[in-house]
mmCIF file of the protein (N, C-alpha, C, O) and its ligand, coordinates in Angstrom:
data_MODEL
# 
_entry.id   MODEL 
# 
loop_
_entity.id 
_entity.type 
_entity.pdbx_number_of_molecules 
1 polymer     1 
2 non-polymer 1 
# 
_entity_poly.entity_id                      1 
_entity_poly.type                           'polypeptide(L)' 
_entity_poly.nstd_linkage                   no 
_entity_poly.nstd_monomer                   no 
_entity_poly.pdbx_seq_one_letter_code       MTLAHFLDNLRCADCGALNVLWLDPVRALVECRECGASALTVPDTDDGRTA 
_entity_poly.pdbx_seq_one_letter_code_can   MTLAHFLDNLRCADCGALNVLWLDPVRALVECRECGASALTVPDTDDGRTA 
_entity_poly.pdbx_strand_id                 A 
# 
loop_
_entity_poly_seq.entity_id 
_entity_poly_seq.num 
_entity_poly_seq.mon_id 
_entity_poly_seq.hetero 
1 1  MET n 
1 2  THR n 
1 3  LEU n 
1 4  ALA n 
1 5  HIS n 
1 6  PHE n 
1 7  LEU n 
1 8  ASP n 
1 9  ASN n 
1 10 LEU n 
1 11 ARG n 
1 12 CYS n 
1 13 ALA n 
1 14 ASP n 
1 15 CYS n 
1 16 GLY n 
1 17 ALA n 
1 18 LEU n 
1 19 ASN n 
1 20 VAL n 
1 21 LEU n 
1 22 TRP n 
1 23 LEU n 
1 24 ASP n 
1 25 PRO n 
1 26 VAL n 
1 27 ARG n 
1 28 ALA n 
1 29 LEU n 
1 30 VAL n 
1 31 GLU n 
1 32 CYS n 
1 33 ARG n 
1 34 GLU n 
1 35 CYS n 
1 36 GLY n 
1 37 ALA n 
1 38 SER n 
1 39 ALA n 
1 40 LEU n 
1 41 THR n 
1 42 VAL n 
1 43 PRO n 
1 44 ASP n 
1 45 THR n 
1 46 ASP n 
1 47 ASP n 
1 48 GLY n 
1 49 ARG n 
1 50 THR n 
1 51 ALA n 
# 
loop_
_struct_asym.id 
_struct_asym.entity_id 
A 1 
B 2 
# 
loop_
_chem_comp.id 
_chem_comp.type 
_chem_comp.mon_nstd_flag 
ALA 'L-peptide linking' y 
ARG 'L-peptide linking' y 
ASN 'L-peptide linking' y 
ASP 'L-peptide linking' y 
CYS 'L-peptide linking' y 
GLU 'L-peptide linking' y 
GLY 'peptide linking'   y 
HIS 'L-peptide linking' y 
LEU 'L-peptide linking' y 
MET 'L-peptide linking' y 
PHE 'L-peptide linking' y 
PRO 'L-peptide linking' y 
SER 'L-peptide linking' y 
THR 'L-peptide linking' y 
TRP 'L-peptide linking' y 
VAL 'L-peptide linking' y 
ZN  non-polymer         . 
# 
_pdbx_entity_nonpoly.entity_id   2 
_pdbx_entity_nonpoly.name        ? 
_pdbx_entity_nonpoly.comp_id     ZN 
# 
_pdbx_nonpoly_scheme.asym_id         B 
_pdbx_nonpoly_scheme.entity_id       2 
_pdbx_nonpoly_scheme.mon_id          ZN 
_pdbx_nonpoly_scheme.ndb_seq_num     1 
_pdbx_nonpoly_scheme.pdb_seq_num     101 
_pdbx_nonpoly_scheme.auth_seq_num    101 
_pdbx_nonpoly_scheme.pdb_mon_id      ZN 
_pdbx_nonpoly_scheme.auth_mon_id     ZN 
_pdbx_nonpoly_scheme.pdb_strand_id   A 
_pdbx_nonpoly_scheme.pdb_ins_code    . 
# 
loop_
_atom_site.group_PDB 
_atom_site.id 
_atom_site.type_symbol 
_atom_site.label_atom_id 
_atom_site.label_alt_id 
_atom_site.label_comp_id 
_atom_site.label_asym_id 
_atom_site.label_entity_id 
_atom_site.label_seq_id 
_atom_site.pdbx_PDB_ins_code 
_atom_site.Cartn_x 
_atom_site.Cartn_y 
_atom_site.Cartn_z 
_atom_site.occupancy 
_atom_site.B_iso_or_equiv 
_atom_site.pdbx_formal_charge 
_atom_site.auth_seq_id 
_atom_site.auth_comp_id 
_atom_site.auth_asym_id 
_atom_site.auth_atom_id 
_atom_site.pdbx_PDB_model_num 
ATOM   1   N  N  . MET A 1 1  ? 79.040 127.697 205.800 1.00 0.00 ? 1   MET A N  1 
ATOM   2   C  CA . MET A 1 1  ? 79.074 127.021 204.607 1.00 0.00 ? 1   MET A CA 1 
ATOM   3   C  C  . MET A 1 1  ? 78.993 125.403 204.555 1.00 0.00 ? 1   MET A C  1 
ATOM   4   O  O  . MET A 1 1  ? 79.773 124.680 205.177 1.00 0.00 ? 1   MET A O  1 
ATOM   5   N  N  . THR A 1 2  ? 78.027 124.972 203.794 1.00 0.00 ? 2   THR A N  1 
ATOM   6   C  CA . THR A 1 2  ? 78.053 123.346 203.848 1.00 0.00 ? 2   THR A CA 1 
ATOM   7   C  C  . THR A 1 2  ? 77.948 123.074 202.797 1.00 0.00 ? 2   THR A C  1 
ATOM   8   O  O  . THR A 1 2  ? 77.361 123.813 202.006 1.00 0.00 ? 2   THR A O  1 
ATOM   9   N  N  . LEU A 1 3  ? 78.546 121.788 202.409 1.00 0.00 ? 3   LEU A N  1 
ATOM   10  C  CA . LEU A 1 3  ? 78.400 121.123 201.099 1.00 0.00 ? 3   LEU A CA 1 
ATOM   11  C  C  . LEU A 1 3  ? 77.276 120.303 201.332 1.00 0.00 ? 3   LEU A C  1 
ATOM   12  O  O  . LEU A 1 3  ? 76.594 120.394 202.353 1.00 0.00 ? 3   LEU A O  1 
ATOM   13  N  N  . ALA A 1 4  ? 77.028 119.375 200.270 1.00 0.00 ? 4   ALA A N  1 
ATOM   14  C  CA . ALA A 1 4  ? 75.956 118.416 200.169 1.00 0.00 ? 4   ALA A CA 1 
ATOM   15  C  C  . ALA A 1 4  ? 75.894 117.454 201.388 1.00 0.00 ? 4   ALA A C  1 
ATOM   16  O  O  . ALA A 1 4  ? 76.935 116.967 201.830 1.00 0.00 ? 4   ALA A O  1 
ATOM   17  N  N  . HIS A 1 5  ? 74.853 117.215 201.856 1.00 0.00 ? 5   HIS A N  1 
ATOM   18  C  CA . HIS A 1 5  ? 74.628 116.361 203.008 1.00 0.00 ? 5   HIS A CA 1 
ATOM   19  C  C  . HIS A 1 5  ? 73.836 115.367 202.630 1.00 0.00 ? 5   HIS A C  1 
ATOM   20  O  O  . HIS A 1 5  ? 72.765 115.548 202.051 1.00 0.00 ? 5   HIS A O  1 
ATOM   21  N  N  . PHE A 1 6  ? 74.436 113.944 203.016 1.00 0.00 ? 6   PHE A N  1 
ATOM   22  C  CA . PHE A 1 6  ? 73.443 112.838 202.622 1.00 0.00 ? 6   PHE A CA 1 
ATOM   23  C  C  . PHE A 1 6  ? 72.322 112.858 203.754 1.00 0.00 ? 6   PHE A C  1 
ATOM   24  O  O  . PHE A 1 6  ? 72.520 113.363 204.859 1.00 0.00 ? 6   PHE A O  1 
ATOM   25  N  N  . LEU A 1 7  ? 71.170 112.282 203.382 1.00 0.00 ? 7   LEU A N  1 
ATOM   26  C  CA . LEU A 1 7  ? 69.974 112.329 203.966 1.00 0.00 ? 7   LEU A CA 1 
ATOM   27  C  C  . LEU A 1 7  ? 69.844 110.581 204.483 1.00 0.00 ? 7   LEU A C  1 
ATOM   28  O  O  . LEU A 1 7  ? 69.652 109.642 203.711 1.00 0.00 ? 7   LEU A O  1 
ATOM   29  N  N  . ASP A 1 8  ? 69.980 110.504 205.713 1.00 0.00 ? 8   ASP A N  1 
ATOM   30  C  CA . ASP A 1 8  ? 69.839 109.157 206.331 1.00 0.00 ? 8   ASP A CA 1 
ATOM   31  C  C  . ASP A 1 8  ? 68.461 108.760 206.274 1.00 0.00 ? 8   ASP A C  1 
ATOM   32  O  O  . ASP A 1 8  ? 67.600 109.532 206.696 1.00 0.00 ? 8   ASP A O  1 
ATOM   33  N  N  . ASN A 1 9  ? 68.145 107.588 205.774 1.00 0.00 ? 9   ASN A N  1 
ATOM   34  C  CA . ASN A 1 9  ? 67.016 106.902 205.949 1.00 0.00 ? 9   ASN A CA 1 
ATOM   35  C  C  . ASN A 1 9  ? 65.822 107.438 205.010 1.00 0.00 ? 9   ASN A C  1 
ATOM   36  O  O  . ASN A 1 9  ? 64.630 107.244 205.247 1.00 0.00 ? 9   ASN A O  1 
ATOM   37  N  N  . LEU A 1 10 ? 66.339 108.152 203.894 1.00 0.00 ? 10  LEU A N  1 
ATOM   38  C  CA . LEU A 1 10 ? 65.431 108.521 202.867 1.00 0.00 ? 10  LEU A CA 1 
ATOM   39  C  C  . LEU A 1 10 ? 65.606 107.667 201.635 1.00 0.00 ? 10  LEU A C  1 
ATOM   40  O  O  . LEU A 1 10 ? 66.687 107.191 201.289 1.00 0.00 ? 10  LEU A O  1 
ATOM   41  N  N  . ARG A 1 11 ? 64.199 107.473 200.854 1.00 0.00 ? 11  ARG A N  1 
ATOM   42  C  CA . ARG A 1 11 ? 64.438 106.547 199.945 1.00 0.00 ? 11  ARG A CA 1 
ATOM   43  C  C  . ARG A 1 11 ? 64.052 107.263 198.727 1.00 0.00 ? 11  ARG A C  1 
ATOM   44  O  O  . ARG A 1 11 ? 63.020 107.934 198.695 1.00 0.00 ? 11  ARG A O  1 
ATOM   45  N  N  . CYS A 1 12 ? 64.820 107.151 197.747 1.00 0.00 ? 12  CYS A N  1 
ATOM   46  C  CA . CYS A 1 12 ? 64.543 107.768 196.312 1.00 0.00 ? 12  CYS A CA 1 
ATOM   47  C  C  . CYS A 1 12 ? 63.344 107.179 195.767 1.00 0.00 ? 12  CYS A C  1 
ATOM   48  O  O  . CYS A 1 12 ? 63.181 105.968 195.621 1.00 0.00 ? 12  CYS A O  1 
ATOM   49  N  N  . ALA A 1 13 ? 62.291 108.315 195.395 1.00 0.00 ? 13  ALA A N  1 
ATOM   50  C  CA . ALA A 1 13 ? 61.087 108.157 195.000 1.00 0.00 ? 13  ALA A CA 1 
ATOM   51  C  C  . ALA A 1 13 ? 61.122 107.287 193.542 1.00 0.00 ? 13  ALA A C  1 
ATOM   52  O  O  . ALA A 1 13 ? 60.280 106.445 193.228 1.00 0.00 ? 13  ALA A O  1 
ATOM   53  N  N  . ASP A 1 14 ? 62.114 107.628 192.850 1.00 0.00 ? 14  ASP A N  1 
ATOM   54  C  CA . ASP A 1 14 ? 62.323 106.999 191.491 1.00 0.00 ? 14  ASP A CA 1 
ATOM   55  C  C  . ASP A 1 14 ? 62.905 105.606 191.391 1.00 0.00 ? 14  ASP A C  1 
ATOM   56  O  O  . ASP A 1 14 ? 62.418 104.734 190.673 1.00 0.00 ? 14  ASP A O  1 
ATOM   57  N  N  . CYS A 1 15 ? 64.016 105.441 192.180 1.00 0.00 ? 15  CYS A N  1 
ATOM   58  C  CA . CYS A 1 15 ? 64.692 104.085 191.876 1.00 0.00 ? 15  CYS A CA 1 
ATOM   59  C  C  . CYS A 1 15 ? 64.540 103.215 193.074 1.00 0.00 ? 15  CYS A C  1 
ATOM   60  O  O  . CYS A 1 15 ? 64.892 102.035 193.050 1.00 0.00 ? 15  CYS A O  1 
ATOM   61  N  N  . GLY A 1 16 ? 63.947 103.864 194.268 1.00 0.00 ? 16  GLY A N  1 
ATOM   62  C  CA . GLY A 1 16 ? 63.919 103.175 195.295 1.00 0.00 ? 16  GLY A CA 1 
ATOM   63  C  C  . GLY A 1 16 ? 65.072 102.964 196.008 1.00 0.00 ? 16  GLY A C  1 
ATOM   64  O  O  . GLY A 1 16 ? 64.916 102.099 196.870 1.00 0.00 ? 16  GLY A O  1 
ATOM   65  N  N  . ALA A 1 17 ? 66.201 103.451 195.962 1.00 0.00 ? 17  ALA A N  1 
ATOM   66  C  CA . ALA A 1 17 ? 67.190 103.058 196.693 1.00 0.00 ? 17  ALA A CA 1 
ATOM   67  C  C  . ALA A 1 17 ? 67.294 104.087 197.713 1.00 0.00 ? 17  ALA A C  1 
ATOM   68  O  O  . ALA A 1 17 ? 66.960 105.263 197.561 1.00 0.00 ? 17  ALA A O  1 
ATOM   69  N  N  . LEU A 1 18 ? 67.918 103.417 199.058 1.00 0.00 ? 18  LEU A N  1 
ATOM   70  C  CA . LEU A 1 18 ? 67.901 103.980 200.235 1.00 0.00 ? 18  LEU A CA 1 
ATOM   71  C  C  . LEU A 1 18 ? 69.127 104.607 200.702 1.00 0.00 ? 18  LEU A C  1 
ATOM   72  O  O  . LEU A 1 18 ? 70.160 104.028 200.367 1.00 0.00 ? 18  LEU A O  1 
ATOM   73  N  N  . ASN A 1 19 ? 69.233 105.578 201.346 1.00 0.00 ? 19  ASN A N  1 
ATOM   74  C  CA . ASN A 1 19 ? 70.435 106.397 201.575 1.00 0.00 ? 19  ASN A CA 1 
ATOM   75  C  C  . ASN A 1 19 ? 71.415 106.827 200.482 1.00 0.00 ? 19  ASN A C  1 
ATOM   76  O  O  . ASN A 1 19 ? 72.641 106.777 200.584 1.00 0.00 ? 19  ASN A O  1 
ATOM   77  N  N  . VAL A 1 20 ? 70.703 107.266 199.398 1.00 0.00 ? 20  VAL A N  1 
ATOM   78  C  CA . VAL A 1 20 ? 71.453 107.693 198.304 1.00 0.00 ? 20  VAL A CA 1 
ATOM   79  C  C  . VAL A 1 20 ? 70.959 109.208 197.852 1.00 0.00 ? 20  VAL A C  1 
ATOM   80  O  O  . VAL A 1 20 ? 71.378 109.801 196.859 1.00 0.00 ? 20  VAL A O  1 
ATOM   81  N  N  . LEU A 1 21 ? 70.054 109.669 198.722 1.00 0.00 ? 21  LEU A N  1 
ATOM   82  C  CA . LEU A 1 21 ? 69.690 111.127 198.572 1.00 0.00 ? 21  LEU A CA 1 
ATOM   83  C  C  . LEU A 1 21 ? 70.837 111.986 199.253 1.00 0.00 ? 21  LEU A C  1 
ATOM   84  O  O  . LEU A 1 21 ? 71.508 111.648 200.229 1.00 0.00 ? 21  LEU A O  1 
ATOM   85  N  N  . TRP A 1 22 ? 70.905 112.947 198.668 1.00 0.00 ? 22  TRP A N  1 
ATOM   86  C  CA . TRP A 1 22 ? 71.680 114.177 199.054 1.00 0.00 ? 22  TRP A CA 1 
ATOM   87  C  C  . TRP A 1 22 ? 71.320 115.514 199.004 1.00 0.00 ? 22  TRP A C  1 
ATOM   88  O  O  . TRP A 1 22 ? 70.776 115.957 197.992 1.00 0.00 ? 22  TRP A O  1 
ATOM   89  N  N  . LEU A 1 23 ? 71.541 116.180 199.916 1.00 0.00 ? 23  LEU A N  1 
ATOM   90  C  CA . LEU A 1 23 ? 70.897 117.492 199.914 1.00 0.00 ? 23  LEU A CA 1 
ATOM   91  C  C  . LEU A 1 23 ? 71.856 118.630 199.557 1.00 0.00 ? 23  LEU A C  1 
ATOM   92  O  O  . LEU A 1 23 ? 72.920 118.743 200.166 1.00 0.00 ? 23  LEU A O  1 
ATOM   93  N  N  . ASP A 1 24 ? 71.511 119.455 198.607 1.00 0.00 ? 24  ASP A N  1 
ATOM   94  C  CA . ASP A 1 24 ? 72.373 120.613 198.001 1.00 0.00 ? 24  ASP A CA 1 
ATOM   95  C  C  . ASP A 1 24 ? 71.596 121.943 198.563 1.00 0.00 ? 24  ASP A C  1 
ATOM   96  O  O  . ASP A 1 24 ? 70.638 122.450 197.979 1.00 0.00 ? 24  ASP A O  1 
ATOM   97  N  N  . PRO A 1 25 ? 72.132 122.408 199.735 1.00 0.00 ? 25  PRO A N  1 
ATOM   98  C  CA . PRO A 1 25 ? 71.688 123.493 200.428 1.00 0.00 ? 25  PRO A CA 1 
ATOM   99  C  C  . PRO A 1 25 ? 71.800 124.702 199.717 1.00 0.00 ? 25  PRO A C  1 
ATOM   100 O  O  . PRO A 1 25 ? 71.066 125.639 200.030 1.00 0.00 ? 25  PRO A O  1 
ATOM   101 N  N  . VAL A 1 26 ? 72.657 124.817 198.758 1.00 0.00 ? 26  VAL A N  1 
ATOM   102 C  CA . VAL A 1 26 ? 72.846 126.064 197.890 1.00 0.00 ? 26  VAL A CA 1 
ATOM   103 C  C  . VAL A 1 26 ? 71.746 126.135 196.989 1.00 0.00 ? 26  VAL A C  1 
ATOM   104 O  O  . VAL A 1 26 ? 71.048 127.148 196.945 1.00 0.00 ? 26  VAL A O  1 
ATOM   105 N  N  . ARG A 1 27 ? 71.507 125.022 196.179 1.00 0.00 ? 27  ARG A N  1 
ATOM   106 C  CA . ARG A 1 27 ? 70.304 125.202 195.096 1.00 0.00 ? 27  ARG A CA 1 
ATOM   107 C  C  . ARG A 1 27 ? 69.036 124.660 195.795 1.00 0.00 ? 27  ARG A C  1 
ATOM   108 O  O  . ARG A 1 27 ? 68.006 124.570 195.125 1.00 0.00 ? 27  ARG A O  1 
ATOM   109 N  N  . ALA A 1 28 ? 69.039 124.289 197.116 1.00 0.00 ? 28  ALA A N  1 
ATOM   110 C  CA . ALA A 1 28 ? 67.887 123.649 197.739 1.00 0.00 ? 28  ALA A CA 1 
ATOM   111 C  C  . ALA A 1 28 ? 67.229 122.737 197.060 1.00 0.00 ? 28  ALA A C  1 
ATOM   112 O  O  . ALA A 1 28 ? 66.018 122.848 196.869 1.00 0.00 ? 28  ALA A O  1 
ATOM   113 N  N  . LEU A 1 29 ? 67.981 121.659 196.579 1.00 0.00 ? 29  LEU A N  1 
ATOM   114 C  CA . LEU A 1 29 ? 67.421 120.645 196.040 1.00 0.00 ? 29  LEU A CA 1 
ATOM   115 C  C  . LEU A 1 29 ? 68.114 119.137 196.415 1.00 0.00 ? 29  LEU A C  1 
ATOM   116 O  O  . LEU A 1 29 ? 69.303 119.019 196.709 1.00 0.00 ? 29  LEU A O  1 
ATOM   117 N  N  . VAL A 1 30 ? 67.299 118.178 196.362 1.00 0.00 ? 30  VAL A N  1 
ATOM   118 C  CA . VAL A 1 30 ? 67.604 116.966 196.801 1.00 0.00 ? 30  VAL A CA 1 
ATOM   119 C  C  . VAL A 1 30 ? 67.896 115.889 195.477 1.00 0.00 ? 30  VAL A C  1 
ATOM   120 O  O  . VAL A 1 30 ? 67.073 115.667 194.589 1.00 0.00 ? 30  VAL A O  1 
ATOM   121 N  N  . GLU A 1 31 ? 69.179 115.322 195.562 1.00 0.00 ? 31  GLU A N  1 
ATOM   122 C  CA . GLU A 1 31 ? 69.464 114.736 194.283 1.00 0.00 ? 31  GLU A CA 1 
ATOM   123 C  C  . GLU A 1 31 ? 69.764 113.171 194.730 1.00 0.00 ? 31  GLU A C  1 
ATOM   124 O  O  . GLU A 1 31 ? 70.177 112.871 195.850 1.00 0.00 ? 31  GLU A O  1 
ATOM   125 N  N  . CYS A 1 32 ? 69.501 112.264 193.716 1.00 0.00 ? 32  CYS A N  1 
ATOM   126 C  CA . CYS A 1 32 ? 69.747 110.859 194.153 1.00 0.00 ? 32  CYS A CA 1 
ATOM   127 C  C  . CYS A 1 32 ? 71.029 110.616 193.510 1.00 0.00 ? 32  CYS A C  1 
ATOM   128 O  O  . CYS A 1 32 ? 71.248 111.150 192.422 1.00 0.00 ? 32  CYS A O  1 
ATOM   129 N  N  . ARG A 1 33 ? 71.894 109.876 194.056 1.00 0.00 ? 33  ARG A N  1 
ATOM   130 C  CA . ARG A 1 33 ? 73.197 109.627 193.699 1.00 0.00 ? 33  ARG A CA 1 
ATOM   131 C  C  . ARG A 1 33 ? 73.053 108.563 192.778 1.00 0.00 ? 33  ARG A C  1 
ATOM   132 O  O  . ARG A 1 33 ? 73.811 108.489 191.811 1.00 0.00 ? 33  ARG A O  1 
ATOM   133 N  N  . GLU A 1 34 ? 72.039 107.616 193.003 1.00 0.00 ? 34  GLU A N  1 
ATOM   134 C  CA . GLU A 1 34 ? 71.880 106.587 192.134 1.00 0.00 ? 34  GLU A CA 1 
ATOM   135 C  C  . GLU A 1 34 ? 71.557 106.742 190.724 1.00 0.00 ? 34  GLU A C  1 
ATOM   136 O  O  . GLU A 1 34 ? 72.327 106.387 189.832 1.00 0.00 ? 34  GLU A O  1 
ATOM   137 N  N  . CYS A 1 35 ? 70.287 107.331 190.500 1.00 0.00 ? 35  CYS A N  1 
ATOM   138 C  CA . CYS A 1 35 ? 69.548 107.588 189.378 1.00 0.00 ? 35  CYS A CA 1 
ATOM   139 C  C  . CYS A 1 35 ? 69.796 108.961 188.972 1.00 0.00 ? 35  CYS A C  1 
ATOM   140 O  O  . CYS A 1 35 ? 69.674 109.196 187.770 1.00 0.00 ? 35  CYS A O  1 
ATOM   141 N  N  . GLY A 1 36 ? 70.152 109.998 189.822 1.00 0.00 ? 36  GLY A N  1 
ATOM   142 C  CA . GLY A 1 36 ? 70.425 111.152 189.334 1.00 0.00 ? 36  GLY A CA 1 
ATOM   143 C  C  . GLY A 1 36 ? 69.056 111.921 189.242 1.00 0.00 ? 36  GLY A C  1 
ATOM   144 O  O  . GLY A 1 36 ? 68.971 112.937 188.553 1.00 0.00 ? 36  GLY A O  1 
ATOM   145 N  N  . ALA A 1 37 ? 67.969 111.412 189.958 1.00 0.00 ? 37  ALA A N  1 
ATOM   146 C  CA . ALA A 1 37 ? 66.562 112.171 190.105 1.00 0.00 ? 37  ALA A CA 1 
ATOM   147 C  C  . ALA A 1 37 ? 66.740 113.083 191.115 1.00 0.00 ? 37  ALA A C  1 
ATOM   148 O  O  . ALA A 1 37 ? 67.345 112.802 192.149 1.00 0.00 ? 37  ALA A O  1 
ATOM   149 N  N  . SER A 1 38 ? 66.153 114.379 190.839 1.00 0.00 ? 38  SER A N  1 
ATOM   150 C  CA . SER A 1 38 ? 66.370 115.410 191.508 1.00 0.00 ? 38  SER A CA 1 
ATOM   151 C  C  . SER A 1 38 ? 64.940 116.166 191.919 1.00 0.00 ? 38  SER A C  1 
ATOM   152 O  O  . SER A 1 38 ? 63.974 116.179 191.156 1.00 0.00 ? 38  SER A O  1 
ATOM   153 N  N  . ALA A 1 39 ? 64.946 116.758 193.163 1.00 0.00 ? 39  ALA A N  1 
ATOM   154 C  CA . ALA A 1 39 ? 63.685 117.358 193.620 1.00 0.00 ? 39  ALA A CA 1 
ATOM   155 C  C  . ALA A 1 39 ? 64.050 118.677 194.274 1.00 0.00 ? 39  ALA A C  1 
ATOM   156 O  O  . ALA A 1 39 ? 65.024 118.827 195.010 1.00 0.00 ? 39  ALA A O  1 
ATOM   157 N  N  . LEU A 1 40 ? 63.257 119.534 193.969 1.00 0.00 ? 40  LEU A N  1 
ATOM   158 C  CA . LEU A 1 40 ? 63.419 120.800 194.749 1.00 0.00 ? 40  LEU A CA 1 
ATOM   159 C  C  . LEU A 1 40 ? 62.711 120.787 196.384 1.00 0.00 ? 40  LEU A C  1 
ATOM   160 O  O  . LEU A 1 40 ? 61.546 120.494 196.653 1.00 0.00 ? 40  LEU A O  1 
ATOM   161 N  N  . THR A 1 41 ? 63.531 121.095 197.111 1.00 0.00 ? 41  THR A N  1 
ATOM   162 C  CA . THR A 1 41 ? 62.884 121.312 198.554 1.00 0.00 ? 41  THR A CA 1 
ATOM   163 C  C  . THR A 1 41 ? 62.453 122.352 198.911 1.00 0.00 ? 41  THR A C  1 
ATOM   164 O  O  . THR A 1 41 ? 63.186 123.309 199.157 1.00 0.00 ? 41  THR A O  1 
ATOM   165 N  N  . VAL A 1 42 ? 61.175 122.381 199.014 1.00 0.00 ? 42  VAL A N  1 
ATOM   166 C  CA . VAL A 1 42 ? 60.412 123.724 199.284 1.00 0.00 ? 42  VAL A CA 1 
ATOM   167 C  C  . VAL A 1 42 ? 60.415 124.005 200.785 1.00 0.00 ? 42  VAL A C  1 
ATOM   168 O  O  . VAL A 1 42 ? 59.764 123.352 201.600 1.00 0.00 ? 42  VAL A O  1 
ATOM   169 N  N  . PRO A 1 43 ? 61.166 124.980 201.058 1.00 0.00 ? 43  PRO A N  1 
ATOM   170 C  CA . PRO A 1 43 ? 61.215 125.172 202.741 1.00 0.00 ? 43  PRO A CA 1 
ATOM   171 C  C  . PRO A 1 43 ? 60.037 125.748 203.251 1.00 0.00 ? 43  PRO A C  1 
ATOM   172 O  O  . PRO A 1 43 ? 59.133 124.932 203.425 1.00 0.00 ? 43  PRO A O  1 
ATOM   173 N  N  . ASP A 1 44 ? 59.784 126.907 203.539 1.00 0.00 ? 44  ASP A N  1 
ATOM   174 C  CA . ASP A 1 44 ? 58.691 127.320 204.113 1.00 0.00 ? 44  ASP A CA 1 
ATOM   175 C  C  . ASP A 1 44 ? 57.796 128.299 203.345 1.00 0.00 ? 44  ASP A C  1 
ATOM   176 O  O  . ASP A 1 44 ? 57.465 129.360 203.873 1.00 0.00 ? 44  ASP A O  1 
ATOM   177 N  N  . THR A 1 45 ? 57.397 127.966 202.109 1.00 0.00 ? 45  THR A N  1 
ATOM   178 C  CA . THR A 1 45 ? 56.966 128.720 201.141 1.00 0.00 ? 45  THR A CA 1 
ATOM   179 C  C  . THR A 1 45 ? 55.890 129.886 202.013 1.00 0.00 ? 45  THR A C  1 
ATOM   180 O  O  . THR A 1 45 ? 56.066 131.091 202.190 1.00 0.00 ? 45  THR A O  1 
ATOM   181 N  N  . ASP A 1 46 ? 54.851 129.079 202.414 1.00 0.00 ? 46  ASP A N  1 
ATOM   182 C  CA . ASP A 1 46 ? 53.830 129.874 203.020 1.00 0.00 ? 46  ASP A CA 1 
ATOM   183 C  C  . ASP A 1 46 ? 53.622 129.717 204.391 1.00 0.00 ? 46  ASP A C  1 
ATOM   184 O  O  . ASP A 1 46 ? 52.493 129.756 204.881 1.00 0.00 ? 46  ASP A O  1 
ATOM   185 N  N  . ASP A 1 47 ? 54.693 129.532 205.076 1.00 0.00 ? 47  ASP A N  1 
ATOM   186 C  CA . ASP A 1 47 ? 54.708 129.884 206.380 1.00 0.00 ? 47  ASP A CA 1 
ATOM   187 C  C  . ASP A 1 47 ? 53.915 128.679 207.370 1.00 0.00 ? 47  ASP A C  1 
ATOM   188 O  O  . ASP A 1 47 ? 53.555 128.876 208.531 1.00 0.00 ? 47  ASP A O  1 
ATOM   189 N  N  . GLY A 1 48 ? 53.771 127.572 206.706 1.00 0.00 ? 48  GLY A N  1 
ATOM   190 C  CA . GLY A 1 48 ? 53.155 126.477 207.323 1.00 0.00 ? 48  GLY A CA 1 
ATOM   191 C  C  . GLY A 1 48 ? 51.802 126.673 207.765 1.00 0.00 ? 48  GLY A C  1 
ATOM   192 O  O  . GLY A 1 48 ? 51.531 126.283 208.901 1.00 0.00 ? 48  GLY A O  1 
ATOM   193 N  N  . ARG A 1 49 ? 50.893 127.215 207.058 1.00 0.00 ? 49  ARG A N  1 
ATOM   194 C  CA . ARG A 1 49 ? 49.430 127.371 207.278 1.00 0.00 ? 49  ARG A CA 1 
ATOM   195 C  C  . ARG A 1 49 ? 48.949 126.634 206.184 1.00 0.00 ? 49  ARG A C  1 
ATOM   196 O  O  . ARG A 1 49 ? 48.315 127.222 205.308 1.00 0.00 ? 49  ARG A O  1 
ATOM   197 N  N  . THR A 1 50 ? 49.179 125.330 206.109 1.00 0.00 ? 50  THR A N  1 
ATOM   198 C  CA . THR A 1 50 ? 48.538 124.517 205.002 1.00 0.00 ? 50  THR A CA 1 
ATOM   199 C  C  . THR A 1 50 ? 47.862 123.320 205.664 1.00 0.00 ? 50  THR A C  1 
ATOM   200 O  O  . THR A 1 50 ? 48.245 122.150 205.670 1.00 0.00 ? 50  THR A O  1 
ATOM   201 N  N  . ALA A 1 51 ? 46.660 123.916 206.280 1.00 0.00 ? 51  ALA A N  1 
ATOM   202 C  CA . ALA A 1 51 ? 46.024 122.601 206.969 1.00 0.00 ? 51  ALA A CA 1 
ATOM   203 C  C  . ALA A 1 51 ? 44.828 122.440 206.039 1.00 0.00 ? 51  ALA A C  1 
ATOM   204 O  O  . ALA A 1 51 ? 44.033 121.515 206.209 1.00 0.00 ? 51  ALA A O  1 
HETATM 205 ZN ZN . ZN  B 2 .  ? 67.038 107.553 192.622 1.00 0.00 2 101 ZN  A ZN 1 
# 
């Protein structure tokens, strides 16, 4: 069981803040602590054959 992880060296695409994104592994989304923008992290939907 893990709670939210902060993601180092990632920049929010919306507000541009650095090191404010955290990963919620339960909901599989990344959320910005600054502006509240969130994005789904899509793990391995089609098995990595997207060339
Ligand atoms: Zn943001």
